[in-house]
C-alpha positions in Angstrom: 21.4 9.9 -10.1 18.7 12.4 -10.7 16.1 13.2 -8.0 13.4 15.7 -7.2 10.5 15.8 -4.8 7.0 17.1 -4.8 5.1 18.2 -1.7 2.3 15.6 -1.3 -1.2 16.6 -0.4 -3.4 15.2 2.4 -6.7 15.9 4.0 -6.9 18.3 6.9 -9.1 15.8 8.8 -9.4 12.0 8.2 -12.2 10.8 6.0 -15.2 9.4 7.8 -15.8 5.8 6.7 -18.1 3.1 8.0 -15.4 0.5 7.9 -15.4 -1.0 11.4 -16.5 -4.4 10.1 -15.3 -4.1 6.6 -11.5 -3.6 7.3 -11.0 -7.1 8.6 -13.0 -8.4 5.6 -10.8 -6.5 3.2 -7.7 -7.9 4.8 -9.1 -11.4 4.2 -9.8 -10.6 0.6 -6.2 -9.5 0.1 -4.8 -12.7 1.6 -7.1 -14.8 -0.5 -6.1 -13.1 -3.7 -2.5 -13.7 -2.9 -3.2 -17.4 -2.3 -5.0 -17.4 -5.6 -2.0 -15.9 -7.4 0.2 -18.5 -5.8 -2.0 -21.4 -6.7 -2.2 -20.2 -10.3 1.6 -20.3 -10.5 1.9 -23.8 -11.9 -0.7 -23.0 -14.5 0.6 -19.6 -15.5 2.3 -20.5 -18.8 -0.9 -21.9 -20.2 -3.2 -19.5 -18.5 -1.4 -16.3 -19.5 -0.9 -17.4 -23.1 -4.6 -18.0 -23.5 -5.7 -14.9 -21.6 -3.3 -12.5 -23.5 -3.4 -14.1 -26.9 -5.5 -11.3 -28.4 -3.9 -8.5 -26.5 -0.3 -9.3 -27.5 -1.2 -9.1 -31.2 -1.9 -5.4 -30.9 -0.2 -4.1 -27.7 3.5 -4.1 -28.3 4.4 -3.4 -24.6 2.5 -6.3 -23.3 3.8 -8.4 -26.1 7.4 -7.7 -25.3 6.9 -8.5 -21.6 5.3 -11.8 -22.7 8.1 -12.6 -25.0 10.6 -12.2 -22.2 8.4 -14.4 -20.0 8.3 -17.2 -22.6 12.1 -16.9 -23.3 12.8 -17.3 -19.5 10.5 -20.3 -19.3 12.2 -21.9 -22.3 15.6 -21.4 -20.8 14.4 -22.7 -17.4 13.8 -20.7 -14.3 16.8 -20.0 -12.2 14.7 -18.2 -9.6 13.4 -20.5 -6.8 12.1 -17.9 -4.3 9.2 -15.7 -5.3 8.1 -12.4 -3.7 4.9 -10.5 -4.4 4.0 -7.1 -3.0 0.5 -6.3 -4.3 -2.1 -3.7 -3.6 -5.8 -4.5 -4.2 -7.9 -1.3 -4.6 -11.6 -1.0 -3.7 -14.4 1.5 -3.7 -18.0 1.3 -2.4 -20.4 1.4 -5.2 -23.8 2.9 -4.4 -25.4 1.8 -7.6 -28.9 2.7 -8.8 -30.5 1.5 -5.6 -28.2 3.5 -3.3 -27.0 0.4 -1.3 -23.2 0.3 -0.9 -21.4 -2.7 -2.2 -17.7 -3.3 -2.1 -16.1 -3.3 -5.6 -12.6 -4.1 -6.6 -11.1 -1.4 -8.9 -7.9 -3.4 -9.7 -5.0 -5.3 -8.3 -1.5 -3.8 -8.6 1.3 -6.3 -8.9 4.3 -4.0 -9.7 5.6 -0.9 -8.0 2.5 -0.6 -5.7 3.3 2.8 -4.2 2.6 4.9 -1.1 3.1 2.1 1.4 5.8 4.2 2.9 4.2 7.6 3.1 0.8 6.3 4.2 2.6 4.8 7.2 3.2 8.4 8.4 -0.3 9.8 7.4 -2.1 8.3 10.4 0.2 10.1 12.8 -0.4 13.4 11.0 -4.1 13.1 11.2 -4.0 11.9 14.8 -2.0 15.0 15.7 -4.4 17.2 13.9 -7.4 15.8 15.8 -5.6 16.2 19.1 -4.7 19.8 18.3 -8.4 20.4 17.5 -9.3 18.9 20.9 -10.7 15.7 19.5 -8.8 13.2 21.6 -11.4 10.6 21.5 -11.7 10.8 17.8 -7.9 10.5 17.5 -8.1 7.1 19.2 -10.5 5.8 16.5 -7.7 5.9 13.8 -6.5 2.5 12.9 -2.8 1.7 13.3 -1.1 1.4 9.9 2.4 0.6 8.9 2.7 -0.9 5.4 6.3 0.1 5.2 7.2 -2.4 7.9 5.0 -5.1 6.3 6.5 -4.6 2.8 10.0 -4.7 4.3 9.2 -7.9 6.1 8.4 -9.6 2.8 11.6 -8.3 1.2 13.6 -9.4 4.2 12.1 -12.9 4.2 12.9 -13.3 0.4 16.5 -12.0 1.1 16.9 -14.5 3.9 15.6 -17.5 1.8 18.0 -16.5 -1.1 20.7 -17.6 1.2 23.6 -15.2 1.0 24.3 -12.8 3.9 26.6 -10.7 1.6 24.0 -10.2 -1.1 22.1 -6.9 -1.4 18.6 -5.8 -2.1 18.4 -3.7 -5.2 15.7 -1.0 -5.6 15.2 -0.6 -9.4 14.2 3.1 -9.6 13.3 5.8 -12.1 15.8 8.1 -13.7 14.2 11.0 -11.9 12.8 9.9 -8.6 9.8 12.0 -7.7 8.6 9.5 -5.1 11.9 8.8 -3.4 10.7 9.4 0.2 8.0 6.8 -0.1 10.7 4.3 -1.1 13.0 5.4 1.6 10.5 4.4 4.3 10.7 0.8 3.1 14.4 1.1 2.6 15.1 2.3 6.1 13.1 -0.7 7.5 15.5 -2.9 5.7 18.6 -1.1 6.9 17.2 -1.5 10.4 17.3 -5.2 9.8 21.0 -4.9 8.7 20.1 -5.6 5.1 22.1 -3.6 2.6 20.2 -1.7 0.0 21.4 -0.3 -3.3 19.4 1.9 -5.7 20.0 1.4 -9.5 18.4 2.3 -12.7 17.8 0.2 -15.9 20.8 1.8 -17.5 23.0 0.9 -14.5 21.9 -2.7 -14.9 22.8 -2.6 -18.6 26.2 -1.1 -17.9 27.1 -2.9 -14.7 25.0 -6.0 -14.5 26.2 -9.6 -15.1 25.3 -13.2 -14.5 27.7 -15.9 -13.4 27.5 -19.6 -14.5 24.7 -20.2 -11.9 22.9 -17.1 -13.1 23.5 -15.2 -9.9 23.1 -11.5 -10.5 26.0 -9.1 -9.8 25.8 -5.3 -10.0 29.2 -3.7 -10.0 30.7 -6.8 -8.3 27.9 -7.0 -5.6 25.7 -10.1 -5.6 22.0 -9.1 -5.7 19.5 -11.2 -3.7 16.3 -9.3 -4.4 15.3 -6.9 -7.2 12.4 -4.6 -6.0 10.9 -2.9 -9.0 9.7 0.7 -8.5 10.1 1.2 -12.2 9.3 -0.7 -15.4 5.6 -0.6 -15.6 5.2 1.9 -18.5 6.5 1.6 -22.1 8.1 5.0 -22.1 10.9 3.9 -19.9 12.1 1.1 -22.2 14.6 1.7 -25.0 16.5 -1.2 -26.5 19.1 -1.1 -23.7 16.5 -1.2 -21.0 14.7 -4.1 -22.6 18.1 -6.0 -22.6 18.5 -5.0 -18.9 15.0 -6.3 -18.1 15.8 -9.7 -19.8 19.1 -10.0 -17.8 17.2 -9.4 -14.5 14.5 -12.0 -15.4 17.0 -14.6 -16.4 18.8 -14.3 -13.1 18.5 -16.3 -9.9 17.7 -13.1 -8.0 14.2 -12.8 -6.4 12.3 -10.4 -8.6 9.5 -8.4 -7.0 7.6 -8.9 -9.2 8.8 -11.5 -11.6 7.6 -10.8 -15.1 4.8 -13.5 -14.9 3.3 -11.7 -11.9 3.5 -8.3 -13.7 1.5 -9.9 -16.5 -1.0 -11.2 -13.9 -1.7 -7.6 -13.1 -2.7 -6.6 -16.6 -6.3 -5.4 -17.0 -6.9 -8.2 -19.6 -6.0 -11.0 -17.1 -8.2 -9.4 -14.4 -11.1 -9.3 -16.9 -10.6 -12.9 -17.9 -10.4 -14.1 -14.3 -13.9 -12.5 -13.7 -15.5 -14.9 -16.2 -18.0 -17.4 -14.7 -16.3 -20.6 -13.8 -12.7 -19.3 -14.2 -11.9 -19.0 -10.5 -13.4 -22.4 -9.9 -11.1 -23.8 -12.6 -7.9 -22.2 -11.2 -8.8 -22.5 -7.5 -10.5 -25.8 -7.0 -11.7 -26.7 -3.5 -12.0 -23.2 -2.2 -15.7 -22.3 -2.8 -16.0 -19.8 0.2 -12.9 -17.9 -0.9 -14.1 -17.8 -4.5 -17.5 -16.5 -3.4 -16.0 -13.7 -1.3 -13.6 -12.7 -4.0 -16.2 -12.8 -6.8 -18.6 -10.7 -4.7 -16.2 -7.7 -5.1 -15.9 -7.9 -8.8 -17.3 -5.1 -10.9 -18.6 -5.9 -14.3 -15.5 -6.5 -16.6 -16.0 -7.0 -20.3 -13.8 -8.2 -23.1 -13.4 -6.2 -26.3 -12.0 -9.1 -28.3 -13.1 -9.4 -31.9 -16.4 -11.3 -32.3 -20.0 -11.1 -31.3 -19.4 -10.6 -27.5 -16.9 -7.7 -28.1 -19.2 -6.1 -30.8 -22.1 -6.1 -28.5 -20.4 -4.5 -25.5 -18.6 -2.0 -27.7 -22.0 -0.9 -29.1 -23.5 -0.7 -25.6 -20.6 1.5 -24.4 -20.8 3.8 -27.4 -24.6 4.2 -26.8 -24.2 4.8 -23.0 -20.5 5.8 -22.3 -21.3 7.1 -18.7 -21.9 3.5 -17.6 -18.4 2.4 -18.3 -14.6 3.0 -17.9 -12.3 2.1 -20.8 -9.0 0.6 -19.6 -5.8 0.0 -21.5 -3.1 -2.4 -20.4 -1.2 0.3 -18.5 -0.3 1.2 -14.9 0.6 4.4 -13.2 -2.7 6.3 -13.3 -4.2 8.7 -15.8 -4.7 6.1 -18.5 -8.5 5.4 -18.2 -11.1 6.9 -20.5 -14.6 8.1 -19.5 -17.7 9.7 -21.0 -17.4 11.4 -24.4 -13.7 10.6 -24.6 -14.5 6.9 -24.2 -17.2 7.2 -26.9 -14.8 8.9 -29.3 -12.0 6.3 -28.9 -14.4 3.3 -29.2 -16.0 4.8 -32.3 -12.6 5.1 -33.9 -11.4 1.6 -33.0 -14.7 -0.4 -32.9 -14.0 -2.2 -36.1 -10.2 -2.5 -35.6 -8.2 -5.2 -33.8 -6.8 -2.3 -31.7 -9.9 -2.5 -29.5 -8.6 -5.8 -28.0 -5.8 -3.8 -26.2 -8.6 -2.4 -24.0 -11.2 -3.8 -21.6 -14.4 -2.2 -20.3 -15.4 -2.0 -16.7 -18.7 -0.9 -15.1 -18.2 2.6 -13.7 -18.2 2.7 -9.9 -20.4 5.3 -8.2 -19.3 6.0 -4.6 -21.1 8.2 -2.2 -19.4 11.6 -1.9 -18.5 13.2 1.4 -17.5 16.8 2.3 -13.9 17.5 3.4 -11.0 19.8 3.0 -8.2 18.9 0.5 -4.9 20.4 1.6 -2.7 21.1 -1.4 0.4 23.1 -1.9 -0.3 26.6 -3.5 -4.0 26.0 -3.4 -6.7 27.7 -1.3 -8.3 25.6 1.5 -11.9 25.0 0.6 -14.6 22.4 1.2 -14.9 19.8 -1.6 -17.2 16.9 -2.4 -14.8 13.9 -2.2 -14.7 10.3 -3.0 -12.2 7.7 -1.6 -10.5 4.6 -2.8 -9.1 2.1 -0.3 -6.1 -0.1 -1.1 -5.0 -3.2 0.9 -1.4 -4.1 0.7 -0.5 -7.8 0.7 2.8 -9.6 0.8 3.5 -13.2 -0.1 6.8 -15.2 -0.3 7.0 -18.7 -1.9 10.0 -21.0 -2.0 9.5 -23.7 -4.6 5.9 -24.8 -4.0 5.9 -23.9 -0.3 4.0 -20.8 0.7 6.2 -19.2 3.3 4.5 -15.9 3.9 1.0 -14.6 2.9 -0.2 -11.6 4.9 -2.0 -8.3 4.6 0.4 -5.5 5.3 -1.7 -2.4 5.9 -3.9 0.0 3.9 -3.9 3.1 1.8 -6.8 5.5 1.5 -6.7 8.1 -1.3 -9.3 10.8 -1.7 -10.0 13.2 -4.5 -12.6 15.8 -5.5 -15.5 14.3 -7.4 -14.8 16.4 -10.5 -11.6 14.4 -11.2 -12.4 11.1 -13.1 -8.9 9.7 -13.2 -5.4 10.4 -11.8 -3.8 9.6 -8.5 -1.6 11.2 -5.8 1.5 11.5 -7.9 -0.5 13.3 -10.6 -1.6 15.9 -8.1 -5.3 14.9 -8.2 -5.8 12.6 -5.2 -4.5 13.1 -1.6 -3.3 10.7 1.1 -6.0 10.1 3.7 -6.8 8.1 6.8 -10.1 6.1 7.4 -12.0 7.3 10.5 -14.2 4.6 11.8 -17.8 5.3 12.6 
């Protein structure tokens, strides 16, 4: 199995953030969003088919995921335990008036990464501060161990599956550049005496099988939980890998995420959920939670064909710096800004292809000065902006919500000149919030 690693970057000192009162609030947001996803579960077949009806006509990748989802529904779900490991990402938007408002960038429902490595970052920064003689400042860093929280969710799903002999399977890339992040979670599972195997899609195609009860077996081993760290970009799917994905989704094994939850994380679904009245329809009886969730929404706009889509497309072409153009893709480096946004929209404005994108208001955070420590790069002061992610874990058995908890945070920082791209792309660095 191929593997390589990249030296990850981090800040020399933790990033100052006025987050003393906001961190508990963010944890509450995360839990409420997970409850929301759970409560939507019984309505997902109807909801997703309506939300994604325009997108799946022009986006083949989303359409193929949706076809598997519908095929599994028609056959009948064998899976009875459901596990979600999500990360909701936020920035503080200063806006035109300069007042900071918390805004959600997106929610990640598949392969949400860096829960492992960020569990180590706080200790690195705490040591740096102590070496610099800043003992009091070191005590201000929040404890943070997402790896333990993510493993707790996986372990609970494994337990509810009900077979002590079954294994947890990490579904991983052909070449694993982020293997050490995954190992942190894996080691937590081994510490709980839960056996972990690492397999690729091609291994599933060659070795995977279902018995009469649709239990999943890999090379003779029963699999209780499939934890996806792969499968979120179209480039990894050839025909064999699509067949492997269908086999996994048909199985009784707990998928993290199942394909419906992956679809819930598409940009189009997030945009549709932001429409007035939609949260009230899907989450009746929770007005306070709805108000807190909606308060974090940035402007999200449909590019579906029709008067609404025509109007927002023309607005974005006229003023592209106001917006971000987002395709239905994960993994970073996919969003379009400025003149590139204008050029793409000009090209597709009269084509159904535009429905494969959404528009979002551009967030304008307040920069701060810090040192970005990168391999093979000189150490220099940079204007930086940060994005804060909150990990959340939920486990459901049938209609009973068994676990729904925040599991820690991830702070990523990058220089202001980079519009898009994350840690794996070498643009952002792992960071730690320092409370003021």
